[in-house]
mmCIF file of the N, C-alpha and C atoms, coordinates in Angstrom:
data_MODEL
# 
_entry.id   MODEL 
# 
loop_
_atom_site.group_PDB 
_atom_site.id 
_atom_site.type_symbol 
_atom_site.label_atom_id 
_atom_site.label_alt_id 
_atom_site.label_comp_id 
_atom_site.label_asym_id 
_atom_site.label_entity_id 
_atom_site.label_seq_id 
_atom_site.pdbx_PDB_ins_code 
_atom_site.Cartn_x 
_atom_site.Cartn_y 
_atom_site.Cartn_z 
_atom_site.occupancy 
_atom_site.B_iso_or_equiv 
_atom_site.pdbx_formal_charge 
_atom_site.auth_seq_id 
_atom_site.auth_comp_id 
_atom_site.auth_asym_id 
_atom_site.auth_atom_id 
_atom_site.pdbx_PDB_model_num 
ATOM 1   N N  . MET A 1 1  ? 0.838   -1.179 0.000   1.00 0.00 ? 1  MET A N  1 
ATOM 2   C CA . MET A 1 1  ? 0.000   0.000  0.000   1.00 0.00 ? 1  MET A CA 1 
ATOM 3   C C  . MET A 1 1  ? 0.882   1.241  0.000   1.00 0.00 ? 1  MET A C  1 
ATOM 4   N N  . ARG A 1 2  ? 0.297   2.337  -0.412  1.00 0.00 ? 2  ARG A N  1 
ATOM 5   C CA . ARG A 1 2  ? 1.012   3.601  -0.517  1.00 0.00 ? 2  ARG A CA 1 
ATOM 6   C C  . ARG A 1 2  ? 0.363   4.629  0.415   1.00 0.00 ? 2  ARG A C  1 
ATOM 7   N N  . LEU A 1 3  ? 1.205   5.333  1.177   1.00 0.00 ? 3  LEU A N  1 
ATOM 8   C CA . LEU A 1 3  ? 0.782   6.360  2.120   1.00 0.00 ? 3  LEU A CA 1 
ATOM 9   C C  . LEU A 1 3  ? 1.347   7.700  1.690   1.00 0.00 ? 3  LEU A C  1 
ATOM 10  N N  . LEU A 1 4  ? 0.514   8.741  1.767   1.00 0.00 ? 4  LEU A N  1 
ATOM 11  C CA . LEU A 1 4  ? 0.967   10.104 1.494   1.00 0.00 ? 4  LEU A CA 1 
ATOM 12  C C  . LEU A 1 4  ? 0.685   10.947 2.730   1.00 0.00 ? 4  LEU A C  1 
ATOM 13  N N  . ILE A 1 5  ? 1.731   11.607 3.239   1.00 0.00 ? 5  ILE A N  1 
ATOM 14  C CA . ILE A 1 5  ? 1.613   12.500 4.397   1.00 0.00 ? 5  ILE A CA 1 
ATOM 15  C C  . ILE A 1 5  ? 1.828   13.924 3.910   1.00 0.00 ? 5  ILE A C  1 
ATOM 16  N N  . VAL A 1 6  ? 0.857   14.804 4.216   1.00 0.00 ? 6  VAL A N  1 
ATOM 17  C CA . VAL A 1 6  ? 0.911   16.190 3.754   1.00 0.00 ? 6  VAL A CA 1 
ATOM 18  C C  . VAL A 1 6  ? 0.714   17.123 4.942   1.00 0.00 ? 6  VAL A C  1 
ATOM 19  N N  . ASP A 1 7  ? 1.670   17.999 5.151   1.00 0.00 ? 7  ASP A N  1 
ATOM 20  C CA . ASP A 1 7  ? 1.566   19.014 6.201   1.00 0.00 ? 7  ASP A CA 1 
ATOM 21  C C  . ASP A 1 7  ? 2.524   20.133 5.833   1.00 0.00 ? 7  ASP A C  1 
ATOM 22  N N  . ASP A 1 8  ? 2.167   21.378 6.134   1.00 0.00 ? 8  ASP A N  1 
ATOM 23  C CA . ASP A 1 8  ? 3.047   22.483 5.785   1.00 0.00 ? 8  ASP A CA 1 
ATOM 24  C C  . ASP A 1 8  ? 4.244   22.594 6.724   1.00 0.00 ? 8  ASP A C  1 
ATOM 25  N N  . GLY A 1 9  ? 4.278   21.803 7.780   1.00 0.00 ? 9  GLY A N  1 
ATOM 26  C CA . GLY A 1 9  ? 5.423   21.791 8.689   1.00 0.00 ? 9  GLY A CA 1 
ATOM 27  C C  . GLY A 1 9  ? 6.351   20.624 8.387   1.00 0.00 ? 9  GLY A C  1 
ATOM 28  N N  . ARG A 1 10 ? 7.575   20.929 8.005   1.00 0.00 ? 10 ARG A N  1 
ATOM 29  C CA . ARG A 1 10 ? 8.536   19.892 7.625   1.00 0.00 ? 10 ARG A CA 1 
ATOM 30  C C  . ARG A 1 10 ? 8.796   18.918 8.776   1.00 0.00 ? 10 ARG A C  1 
ATOM 31  N N  . TYR A 1 11 ? 8.922   19.441 9.995   1.00 0.00 ? 11 TYR A N  1 
ATOM 32  C CA . TYR A 1 11 ? 9.216   18.572 11.138  1.00 0.00 ? 11 TYR A CA 1 
ATOM 33  C C  . TYR A 1 11 ? 8.055   17.634 11.447  1.00 0.00 ? 11 TYR A C  1 
ATOM 34  N N  . ILE A 1 12 ? 6.843   18.105 11.262  1.00 0.00 ? 12 ILE A N  1 
ATOM 35  C CA . ILE A 1 12 ? 5.665   17.261 11.492  1.00 0.00 ? 12 ILE A CA 1 
ATOM 36  C C  . ILE A 1 12 ? 5.629   16.124 10.481  1.00 0.00 ? 12 ILE A C  1 
ATOM 37  N N  . VAL A 1 13 ? 5.906   16.442 9.223   1.00 0.00 ? 13 VAL A N  1 
ATOM 38  C CA . VAL A 1 13 ? 5.924   15.420 8.172   1.00 0.00 ? 13 VAL A CA 1 
ATOM 39  C C  . VAL A 1 13 ? 6.980   14.359 8.484   1.00 0.00 ? 13 VAL A C  1 
ATOM 40  N N  . GLU A 1 14 ? 8.163   14.791 8.858   1.00 0.00 ? 14 GLU A N  1 
ATOM 41  C CA . GLU A 1 14 ? 9.238   13.841 9.165   1.00 0.00 ? 14 GLU A CA 1 
ATOM 42  C C  . GLU A 1 14 ? 8.909   13.024 10.412  1.00 0.00 ? 14 GLU A C  1 
ATOM 43  N N  . TYR A 1 15 ? 8.312   13.659 11.405  1.00 0.00 ? 15 TYR A N  1 
ATOM 44  C CA . TYR A 1 15 ? 7.917   12.939 12.623  1.00 0.00 ? 15 TYR A CA 1 
ATOM 45  C C  . TYR A 1 15 ? 6.917   11.841 12.293  1.00 0.00 ? 15 TYR A C  1 
ATOM 46  N N  . LEU A 1 16 ? 5.888   12.177 11.531  1.00 0.00 ? 16 LEU A N  1 
ATOM 47  C CA . LEU A 1 16 ? 4.868   11.186 11.175  1.00 0.00 ? 16 LEU A CA 1 
ATOM 48  C C  . LEU A 1 16 ? 5.455   10.071 10.310  1.00 0.00 ? 16 LEU A C  1 
ATOM 49  N N  . LYS A 1 17 ? 6.373   10.424 9.440   1.00 0.00 ? 17 LYS A N  1 
ATOM 50  C CA . LYS A 1 17 ? 6.990   9.420  8.569   1.00 0.00 ? 17 LYS A CA 1 
ATOM 51  C C  . LYS A 1 17 ? 7.742   8.374  9.378   1.00 0.00 ? 17 LYS A C  1 
ATOM 52  N N  . HIS A 1 18 ? 8.374   8.811  10.469  1.00 0.00 ? 18 HIS A N  1 
ATOM 53  C CA . HIS A 1 18 ? 9.200   7.905  11.260  1.00 0.00 ? 18 HIS A CA 1 
ATOM 54  C C  . HIS A 1 18 ? 8.538   7.464  12.563  1.00 0.00 ? 18 HIS A C  1 
ATOM 55  N N  . LEU A 1 19 ? 7.292   7.882  12.774  1.00 0.00 ? 19 LEU A N  1 
ATOM 56  C CA . LEU A 1 19 ? 6.577   7.566  14.005  1.00 0.00 ? 19 LEU A CA 1 
ATOM 57  C C  . LEU A 1 19 ? 6.326   6.076  14.161  1.00 0.00 ? 19 LEU A C  1 
ATOM 58  N N  . LEU A 1 20 ? 5.918   5.429  13.086  1.00 0.00 ? 20 LEU A N  1 
ATOM 59  C CA . LEU A 1 20 ? 5.568   4.017  13.106  1.00 0.00 ? 20 LEU A CA 1 
ATOM 60  C C  . LEU A 1 20 ? 6.416   3.243  12.120  1.00 0.00 ? 20 LEU A C  1 
ATOM 61  N N  . GLU A 1 21 ? 6.482   1.955  12.335  1.00 0.00 ? 21 GLU A N  1 
ATOM 62  C CA . GLU A 1 21 ? 7.096   1.078  11.350  1.00 0.00 ? 21 GLU A CA 1 
ATOM 63  C C  . GLU A 1 21 ? 5.980   0.706  10.364  1.00 0.00 ? 21 GLU A C  1 
ATOM 64  N N  . TRP A 1 22 ? 5.849   1.510  9.326   1.00 0.00 ? 22 TRP A N  1 
ATOM 65  C CA . TRP A 1 22 ? 4.711   1.414  8.405   1.00 0.00 ? 22 TRP A CA 1 
ATOM 66  C C  . TRP A 1 22 ? 4.602   0.046  7.751   1.00 0.00 ? 22 TRP A C  1 
ATOM 67  N N  . SER A 1 23 ? 5.714   -0.654 7.589   1.00 0.00 ? 23 SER A N  1 
ATOM 68  C CA . SER A 1 23 ? 5.671   -1.970 6.949   1.00 0.00 ? 23 SER A CA 1 
ATOM 69  C C  . SER A 1 23 ? 4.853   -2.971 7.762   1.00 0.00 ? 23 SER A C  1 
ATOM 70  N N  . LYS A 1 24 ? 4.737   -2.765 9.059   1.00 0.00 ? 24 LYS A N  1 
ATOM 71  C CA . LYS A 1 24 ? 3.892   -3.632 9.883   1.00 0.00 ? 24 LYS A CA 1 
ATOM 72  C C  . LYS A 1 24 ? 2.421   -3.545 9.480   1.00 0.00 ? 24 LYS A C  1 
ATOM 73  N N  . PHE A 1 25 ? 2.059   -2.445 8.835   1.00 0.00 ? 25 PHE A N  1 
ATOM 74  C CA . PHE A 1 25 ? 0.692   -2.236 8.373   1.00 0.00 ? 25 PHE A CA 1 
ATOM 75  C C  . PHE A 1 25 ? 0.562   -2.482 6.876   1.00 0.00 ? 25 PHE A C  1 
ATOM 76  N N  . GLU A 1 26 ? 1.565   -3.175 6.324   1.00 0.00 ? 26 GLU A N  1 
ATOM 77  C CA . GLU A 1 26 ? 1.621   -3.506 4.898   1.00 0.00 ? 26 GLU A CA 1 
ATOM 78  C C  . GLU A 1 26 ? 1.688   -2.261 4.014   1.00 0.00 ? 26 GLU A C  1 
ATOM 79  N N  . ILE A 1 27 ? 2.305   -1.204 4.541   1.00 0.00 ? 27 ILE A N  1 
ATOM 80  C CA . ILE A 1 27 ? 2.526   0.017  3.771   1.00 0.00 ? 27 ILE A CA 1 
ATOM 81  C C  . ILE A 1 27 ? 3.987   0.014  3.351   1.00 0.00 ? 27 ILE A C  1 
ATOM 82  N N  . GLY A 1 28 ? 4.201   -0.160 2.064   1.00 0.00 ? 28 GLY A N  1 
ATOM 83  C CA . GLY A 1 28 ? 5.558   -0.279 1.553   1.00 0.00 ? 28 GLY A CA 1 
ATOM 84  C C  . GLY A 1 28 ? 6.134   1.010  1.019   1.00 0.00 ? 28 GLY A C  1 
ATOM 85  N N  . ASP A 1 29 ? 5.285   1.991  0.746   1.00 0.00 ? 29 ASP A N  1 
ATOM 86  C CA . ASP A 1 29 ? 5.744   3.246  0.157   1.00 0.00 ? 29 ASP A CA 1 
ATOM 87  C C  . ASP A 1 29 ? 5.148   4.403  0.948   1.00 0.00 ? 29 ASP A C  1 
ATOM 88  N N  . VAL A 1 30 ? 6.004   5.188  1.591   1.00 0.00 ? 30 VAL A N  1 
ATOM 89  C CA . VAL A 1 30 ? 5.572   6.369  2.344   1.00 0.00 ? 30 VAL A CA 1 
ATOM 90  C C  . VAL A 1 30 ? 6.137   7.589  1.649   1.00 0.00 ? 30 VAL A C  1 
ATOM 91  N N  . GLN A 1 31 ? 5.249   8.420  1.104   1.00 0.00 ? 31 GLN A N  1 
ATOM 92  C CA . GLN A 1 31 ? 5.667   9.653  0.451   1.00 0.00 ? 31 GLN A CA 1 
ATOM 93  C C  . GLN A 1 31 ? 5.234   10.826 1.316   1.00 0.00 ? 31 GLN A C  1 
ATOM 94  N N  . THR A 1 32 ? 6.007   11.902 1.277   1.00 0.00 ? 32 THR A N  1 
ATOM 95  C CA . THR A 1 32 ? 5.685   13.090 2.058   1.00 0.00 ? 32 THR A CA 1 
ATOM 96  C C  . THR A 1 32 ? 5.853   14.332 1.208   1.00 0.00 ? 32 THR A C  1 
ATOM 97  N N  . THR A 1 33 ? 5.133   15.374 1.601   1.00 0.00 ? 33 THR A N  1 
ATOM 98  C CA . THR A 1 33 ? 5.319   16.683 0.997   1.00 0.00 ? 33 THR A CA 1 
ATOM 99  C C  . THR A 1 33 ? 4.827   17.745 1.966   1.00 0.00 ? 33 THR A C  1 
ATOM 100 N N  . THR A 1 34 ? 5.428   18.918 1.875   1.00 0.00 ? 34 THR A N  1 
ATOM 101 C CA . THR A 1 34 ? 4.977   20.062 2.665   1.00 0.00 ? 34 THR A CA 1 
ATOM 102 C C  . THR A 1 34 ? 4.199   21.046 1.808   1.00 0.00 ? 34 THR A C  1 
ATOM 103 N N  . ASN A 1 35 ? 3.959   20.677 0.569   1.00 0.00 ? 35 ASN A N  1 
ATOM 104 C CA . ASN A 1 35 ? 3.283   21.551 -0.384  1.00 0.00 ? 35 ASN A CA 1 
ATOM 105 C C  . ASN A 1 35 ? 1.974   20.902 -0.829  1.00 0.00 ? 35 ASN A C  1 
ATOM 106 N N  . PRO A 1 36 ? 0.826   21.489 -0.472  1.00 0.00 ? 36 PRO A N  1 
ATOM 107 C CA . PRO A 1 36 ? -0.446  20.874 -0.850  1.00 0.00 ? 36 PRO A CA 1 
ATOM 108 C C  . PRO A 1 36 ? -0.680  20.830 -2.365  1.00 0.00 ? 36 PRO A C  1 
ATOM 109 N N  . LEU A 1 37 ? -0.117  21.769 -3.096  1.00 0.00 ? 37 LEU A N  1 
ATOM 110 C CA . LEU A 1 37 ? -0.269  21.728 -4.557  1.00 0.00 ? 37 LEU A CA 1 
ATOM 111 C C  . LEU A 1 37 ? 0.501   20.553 -5.150  1.00 0.00 ? 37 LEU A C  1 
ATOM 112 N N  . GLU A 1 38 ? 1.667   20.266 -4.596  1.00 0.00 ? 38 GLU A N  1 
ATOM 113 C CA . GLU A 1 38 ? 2.426   19.092 -5.011  1.00 0.00 ? 38 GLU A CA 1 
ATOM 114 C C  . GLU A 1 38 ? 1.674   17.815 -4.637  1.00 0.00 ? 38 GLU A C  1 
ATOM 115 N N  . ALA A 1 39 ? 1.051   17.826 -3.460  1.00 0.00 ? 39 ALA A N  1 
ATOM 116 C CA . ALA A 1 39 ? 0.259   16.677 -3.025  1.00 0.00 ? 39 ALA A CA 1 
ATOM 117 C C  . ALA A 1 39 ? -0.881  16.412 -3.993  1.00 0.00 ? 39 ALA A C  1 
ATOM 118 N N  . LYS A 1 40 ? -1.502  17.469 -4.474  1.00 0.00 ? 40 LYS A N  1 
ATOM 119 C CA . LYS A 1 40 ? -2.598  17.306 -5.441  1.00 0.00 ? 40 LYS A CA 1 
ATOM 120 C C  . LYS A 1 40 ? -2.085  16.645 -6.718  1.00 0.00 ? 40 LYS A C  1 
ATOM 121 N N  . GLN A 1 41 ? -0.914  17.045 -7.184  1.00 0.00 ? 41 GLN A N  1 
ATOM 122 C CA . GLN A 1 41 ? -0.330  16.434 -8.382  1.00 0.00 ? 41 GLN A CA 1 
ATOM 123 C C  . GLN A 1 41 ? -0.016  14.965 -8.137  1.00 0.00 ? 41 GLN A C  1 
ATOM 124 N N  . ILE A 1 42 ? 0.507   14.654 -6.965  1.00 0.00 ? 42 ILE A N  1 
ATOM 125 C CA . ILE A 1 42 ? 0.804   13.255 -6.636  1.00 0.00 ? 42 ILE A CA 1 
ATOM 126 C C  . ILE A 1 42 ? -0.473  12.438 -6.666  1.00 0.00 ? 42 ILE A C  1 
ATOM 127 N N  . LEU A 1 43 ? -1.527  12.957 -6.036  1.00 0.00 ? 43 LEU A N  1 
ATOM 128 C CA . LEU A 1 43 ? -2.801  12.237 -5.979  1.00 0.00 ? 43 LEU A CA 1 
ATOM 129 C C  . LEU A 1 43 ? -3.421  12.034 -7.360  1.00 0.00 ? 43 LEU A C  1 
ATOM 130 N N  . GLU A 1 44 ? -3.190  12.977 -8.265  1.00 0.00 ? 44 GLU A N  1 
ATOM 131 C CA . GLU A 1 44 ? -3.729  12.864 -9.624  1.00 0.00 ? 44 GLU A CA 1 
ATOM 132 C C  . GLU A 1 44 ? -2.960  11.856 -10.470 1.00 0.00 ? 44 GLU A C  1 
ATOM 133 N N  . ASN A 1 45 ? -1.688  11.615 -10.134 1.00 0.00 ? 45 ASN A N  1 
ATOM 134 C CA . ASN A 1 45 ? -0.832  10.781 -10.981 1.00 0.00 ? 45 ASN A CA 1 
ATOM 135 C C  . ASN A 1 45 ? -0.477  9.420  -10.410 1.00 0.00 ? 45 ASN A C  1 
ATOM 136 N N  . ILE A 1 46 ? -0.560  9.273  -9.091  1.00 0.00 ? 46 ILE A N  1 
ATOM 137 C CA . ILE A 1 46 ? -0.147  8.026  -8.448  1.00 0.00 ? 46 ILE A CA 1 
ATOM 138 C C  . ILE A 1 46 ? -1.263  7.565  -7.519  1.00 0.00 ? 46 ILE A C  1 
ATOM 139 N N  . PRO A 1 47 ? -1.671  6.309  -7.603  1.00 0.00 ? 47 PRO A N  1 
ATOM 140 C CA . PRO A 1 47 ? -2.695  5.832  -6.670  1.00 0.00 ? 47 PRO A CA 1 
ATOM 141 C C  . PRO A 1 47 ? -2.159  5.819  -5.232  1.00 0.00 ? 47 PRO A C  1 
ATOM 142 N N  . VAL A 1 48 ? -2.898  6.434  -4.326  1.00 0.00 ? 48 VAL A N  1 
ATOM 143 C CA . VAL A 1 48 ? -2.537  6.500  -2.910  1.00 0.00 ? 48 VAL A CA 1 
ATOM 144 C C  . VAL A 1 48 ? -3.646  5.816  -2.125  1.00 0.00 ? 48 VAL A C  1 
ATOM 145 N N  . ASP A 1 49 ? -3.267  4.904  -1.235  1.00 0.00 ? 49 ASP A N  1 
ATOM 146 C CA . ASP A 1 49 ? -4.250  4.165  -0.442  1.00 0.00 ? 49 ASP A CA 1 
ATOM 147 C C  . ASP A 1 49 ? -4.669  4.913  0.815   1.00 0.00 ? 49 ASP A C  1 
ATOM 148 N N  . ILE A 1 50 ? -3.717  5.611  1.445   1.00 0.00 ? 50 ILE A N  1 
ATOM 149 C CA . ILE A 1 50 ? -3.987  6.326  2.686   1.00 0.00 ? 50 ILE A CA 1 
ATOM 150 C C  . ILE A 1 50 ? -3.401  7.730  2.582   1.00 0.00 ? 50 ILE A C  1 
ATOM 151 N N  . LEU A 1 51 ? -4.202  8.722  2.977   1.00 0.00 ? 51 LEU A N  1 
ATOM 152 C CA . LEU A 1 51 ? -3.755  10.111 2.980   1.00 0.00 ? 51 LEU A CA 1 
ATOM 153 C C  . LEU A 1 51 ? -3.878  10.653 4.396   1.00 0.00 ? 51 LEU A C  1 
ATOM 154 N N  . ILE A 1 52 ? -2.764  11.154 4.929   1.00 0.00 ? 52 ILE A N  1 
ATOM 155 C CA . ILE A 1 52 ? -2.771  11.867 6.207   1.00 0.00 ? 52 ILE A CA 1 
ATOM 156 C C  . ILE A 1 52 ? -2.434  13.313 5.872   1.00 0.00 ? 52 ILE A C  1 
ATOM 157 N N  . THR A 1 53 ? -3.354  14.234 6.197   1.00 0.00 ? 53 THR A N  1 
ATOM 158 C CA . THR A 1 53 ? -3.146  15.622 5.814   1.00 0.00 ? 53 THR A CA 1 
ATOM 159 C C  . THR A 1 53 ? -3.561  16.581 6.910   1.00 0.00 ? 53 THR A C  1 
ATOM 160 N N  . ASP A 1 54 ? -2.880  17.702 6.942   1.00 0.00 ? 54 ASP A N  1 
ATOM 161 C CA . ASP A 1 54 ? -3.239  18.818 7.802   1.00 0.00 ? 54 ASP A CA 1 
ATOM 162 C C  . ASP A 1 54 ? -4.484  19.474 7.191   1.00 0.00 ? 54 ASP A C  1 
ATOM 163 N N  . ILE A 1 55 ? -5.320  20.046 8.016   1.00 0.00 ? 55 ILE A N  1 
ATOM 164 C CA . ILE A 1 55 ? -6.503  20.730 7.491   1.00 0.00 ? 55 ILE A CA 1 
ATOM 165 C C  . ILE A 1 55 ? -6.154  22.164 7.083   1.00 0.00 ? 55 ILE A C  1 
ATOM 166 N N  . ARG A 1 56 ? -5.413  22.867 7.905   1.00 0.00 ? 56 ARG A N  1 
ATOM 167 C CA . ARG A 1 56 ? -5.073  24.267 7.616   1.00 0.00 ? 56 ARG A CA 1 
ATOM 168 C C  . ARG A 1 56 ? -3.652  24.360 7.060   1.00 0.00 ? 56 ARG A C  1 
ATOM 169 N N  . MET A 1 57 ? -3.594  24.687 5.770   1.00 0.00 ? 57 MET A N  1 
ATOM 170 C CA . MET A 1 57 ? -2.307  24.866 5.094   1.00 0.00 ? 57 MET A CA 1 
ATOM 171 C C  . MET A 1 57 ? -2.439  26.046 4.143   1.00 0.00 ? 57 MET A C  1 
ATOM 172 N N  . PRO A 1 58 ? -1.321  26.708 3.829   1.00 0.00 ? 58 PRO A N  1 
ATOM 173 C CA . PRO A 1 58 ? -1.382  27.774 2.825   1.00 0.00 ? 58 PRO A CA 1 
ATOM 174 C C  . PRO A 1 58 ? -1.685  27.189 1.443   1.00 0.00 ? 58 PRO A C  1 
ATOM 175 N N  . GLU A 1 59 ? -2.206  27.977 0.582   1.00 0.00 ? 59 GLU A N  1 
ATOM 176 C CA . GLU A 1 59 ? -2.564  27.630 -0.798  1.00 0.00 ? 59 GLU A CA 1 
ATOM 177 C C  . GLU A 1 59 ? -3.804  26.761 -0.915  1.00 0.00 ? 59 GLU A C  1 
ATOM 178 N N  . MET A 1 60 ? -3.916  25.732 -0.072  1.00 0.00 ? 60 MET A N  1 
ATOM 179 C CA . MET A 1 60 ? -5.036  24.809 -0.193  1.00 0.00 ? 60 MET A CA 1 
ATOM 180 C C  . MET A 1 60 ? -5.228  24.095 1.149   1.00 0.00 ? 60 MET A C  1 
ATOM 181 N N  . SER A 1 61 ? -6.474  23.962 1.571   1.00 0.00 ? 61 SER A N  1 
ATOM 182 C CA . SER A 1 61 ? -6.719  23.256 2.821   1.00 0.00 ? 61 SER A CA 1 
ATOM 183 C C  . SER A 1 61 ? -6.706  21.740 2.586   1.00 0.00 ? 61 SER A C  1 
ATOM 184 N N  . GLY A 1 62 ? -6.563  21.012 3.657   1.00 0.00 ? 62 GLY A N  1 
ATOM 185 C CA . GLY A 1 62 ? -6.626  19.555 3.558   1.00 0.00 ? 62 GLY A CA 1 
ATOM 186 C C  . GLY A 1 62 ? -7.979  19.069 3.065   1.00 0.00 ? 62 GLY A C  1 
ATOM 187 N N  . VAL A 1 63 ? -9.045  19.791 3.422   1.00 0.00 ? 63 VAL A N  1 
ATOM 188 C CA . VAL A 1 63 ? -10.388 19.444 2.955   1.00 0.00 ? 63 VAL A CA 1 
ATOM 189 C C  . VAL A 1 63 ? -10.471 19.617 1.439   1.00 0.00 ? 63 VAL A C  1 
ATOM 190 N N  . ASP A 1 64 ? -9.940  20.734 0.935   1.00 0.00 ? 64 ASP A N  1 
ATOM 191 C CA . ASP A 1 64 ? -9.930  20.954 -0.519  1.00 0.00 ? 64 ASP A CA 1 
ATOM 192 C C  . ASP A 1 64 ? -9.092  19.895 -1.222  1.00 0.00 ? 64 ASP A C  1 
ATOM 193 N N  . LEU A 1 65 ? -8.016  19.480 -0.605  1.00 0.00 ? 65 LEU A N  1 
ATOM 194 C CA . LEU A 1 65 ? -7.167  18.442 -1.172  1.00 0.00 ? 65 LEU A CA 1 
ATOM 195 C C  . LEU A 1 65 ? -7.938  17.133 -1.298  1.00 0.00 ? 65 LEU A C  1 
ATOM 196 N N  . LEU A 1 66 ? -8.736  16.832 -0.300  1.00 0.00 ? 66 LEU A N  1 
ATOM 197 C CA . LEU A 1 66 ? -9.532  15.590 -0.338  1.00 0.00 ? 66 LEU A CA 1 
ATOM 198 C C  . LEU A 1 66 ? -10.572 15.616 -1.461  1.00 0.00 ? 66 LEU A C  1 
ATOM 199 N N  . LYS A 1 67 ? -11.084 16.786 -1.760  1.00 0.00 ? 67 LYS A N  1 
ATOM 200 C CA . LYS A 1 67 ? -12.095 16.901 -2.822  1.00 0.00 ? 67 LYS A CA 1 
ATOM 201 C C  . LYS A 1 67 ? -11.479 16.568 -4.157  1.00 0.00 ? 67 LYS A C  1 
# 
């Protein structure tokens, strides 16, 4: 499975990326970005199974990203 973590805080993204041993949950690919516009491009081009996103971000909210 593929996981995408999106937050405008670099330290938060890195913390979440290393918080768990994602492979225990059968997640083999963990991608991160601090840019919601980049996240939108990733979501349009690569199938993502799980999305963890901040709600309040510059340029685009996490809710808008989900839409």
